N, C-alpha and C positions, 0 to 999 in steps of 0.2 A: 556611526550605521545602527540604525534602529534593531531592537531584538528581534528574533524569530518568534513569530507568536504562534503557539501549539495551543489547540483545544484538543484535549481528551475525553472521551464520552464513555464513561464506565460507570455501571452501577455497583461495583465493588470497589468501595471507598480505599480499604487497603491496598489493593491491588495498583489501583490508579494513582496513590500518593507514590508507591515504589517506582512505578514506571514513569512517573513526570521526574521524580529526583534523579532517576538514572539519565533521563534526557538531558537534564540541566547539566549533568557531571560531564556529560559528552558533548554537549554542545554549549560553549561559553556564553554565547549570545542566543539564549531562548527563555521567553516566557512562556510558561504552561497554564493554563486556564483548564480548570476542570468541571464537568459536569455529568449530573448523577444518571440523566436520561436523555431521550429525543427533545422533548418539549424545552428543559432547561438548557439544552444546547442551542435550539432553535433560537430563544430568546436572546442568549449570548452573540451569537451570530447577527442577529437583527442589529444589536447595539455596538458591534464591535467585530471586524472581520479577521479571520484568522490566515496565518501563511500555510499552516498544515493543519488538516482534521483528520485525528484519529478515532474510530469509530468502532467499538465493539456491538456488533451487529445485535446481539440480543437484548442490548441495553437501550435500543432504538423502538422497541417493539410498542412502545407506547404512543408512538406516532401512527403506527399502522403494524396490524398483526401479520402483514406480509413483509419479509425482510426487504426485498427489492425496493417497495415502495417507501418503506421508512427511510432507506439509504437515499433513494432518489430526491424526497423531500428536504433532507437535509443538506445533500448536495449543492441542489439549486440555491439555498441560503448561504453555501460557502462561497460562491462565486467563483472568483479565479483561485482559492486555496488548493493545496494538493491534498486529496482524499484520498485514505487509506482505509477499508474495512478489518477489522480484526475479527475472528472467530475462533472458538475451543473446537469446532468441528468441520473444516472445508473440504467439501467435495468439488472436485471439476465443474460440475453442472451448477452447484450453489455460487462457486467463485465467478464463473461466467456470467450469472444472472446479478449478481452485485457489481460487476464491472459494467454490465450493458445498462444498469441503474444509473451509471454516471462515477462511480468510483475508480480512481485510477489504478488501484490494486487490491487484492485482498490477499491477506497473510494468516496464515495459521498461527494458532498460539499454543503452547507459550512460543515466544519468539525473544532472543536476547536483544537487548538495547543496542549492543554493536549492530547487529544484523538488521535491526529496523531502521538505525541511522543511516546504514549504506544503503538501504532498498530507498529511503526518502531522497538522498543524494542521487541515485540513480532515475529516480522519477523524474525528479527537476531536470535532469538532462533529457531524458527521453521526451518528455513532454514541453520543452522549451522555455520552461521557467529558469530565472536566474538562480542559482543555488543559494540555499540559505546561509546566513551568517554563522560560523563557529562549525561548519560540516567538514573543515580540513584545511590546511595549508592552500592544495590544488584548487580546492571549489571556491576558496574565498578569492584567491589571485583571479579567478576566472569571473566572480561576482563583480569585484572591483573594476576590471578592465571592461566589461559590458556597462557597468553604471556611467564610467568616464566617457564613454563614447555615444551613451545613449541607445545602444543597440541590444535587442533581445537575442538570447540564445537562441540558434535555430529549430525550428519544431522538426521532431524526428515523426516519421511516417508510423500510422499506427498500425501495430503487428497483425497478420492475419490470425483468424481466431484458432486455426490450428496450432500455431507457433505459440499463442499464448497458453492453449492446452499443453504443449510442449514444455513450456518454462514451469507450469503449475506441478506437472508430475516430475519433472527432472529434479526439481528444488524439494519436492517430498521426499523422493529417493535419496539424495544427498543430506536430508536432515536424518534419516534412518541409517546413514552410514553404508549406504547402497543396498541395503535390504528392499527388496522389491516387494516381498511379502506384507512386510509392515508398513510400508507406504501405500501400497496396494488397499489396505484394512483401514487406513487413516483417511485414504480418500473415497472409500466405498465402492472400489473398484475391484475386479478379479485381477489377480496377478498376471493370466492370460492374457486380459485386455490390456495391461500395460507392455507386455513383451509384443503384440500385436502391432500396438500403436508405435512402439520404438521400431520396429523393423520396418514399417511404413513410412516414419520419418526417415530413416537410414537410406530407404530407396529414393525417397524423395531428393535428400540430399545428393546422393549417386547421381541421380538424373541432372541437377543444377552443375554440378562439378563437370560432367562429361558434355554439357553445352558450351 
């Protein structure tokens, strides 16, 4: 079974090396390539495709001063790879723009290697891609089964925009142990906005349950 190929784009060499080592420690079959900026990453993708592209958004701005355009350029070169944007300051609007540019997900840093690997595994299932080698016994079993039959995992439907917004906000709240005020500050929203959105989501879920 070939190793899972990761390309990590990060201009902080020390942080990149630390994350690369953590990924290798948690995924037995993983090869992590490092790029310091967008142009270097683009050259590497032209020469060798990756299974997972992890992009620190600030490190891509040599491709374009606009984050969404820089992400779009690299995503196009990544072809079939799972593409994850990493950012130190993720607002809901910024995350949506990055995903509109083609990234499969946008994750706020710092993020633990365990959480990152779990998110990648979930993305593989959600977007109908075979799970990567080394992501765990269950995922590895699924991979072998689909390789043996030649079938791809079923493609999951794209979530509505409000559902994606809900996931981003709820994950931010969870990362601050349920503190809405801290999550709101990190997302550059007011706490009252989050409360209104949560109320609206609850009403929508209630209507679906009553249907």
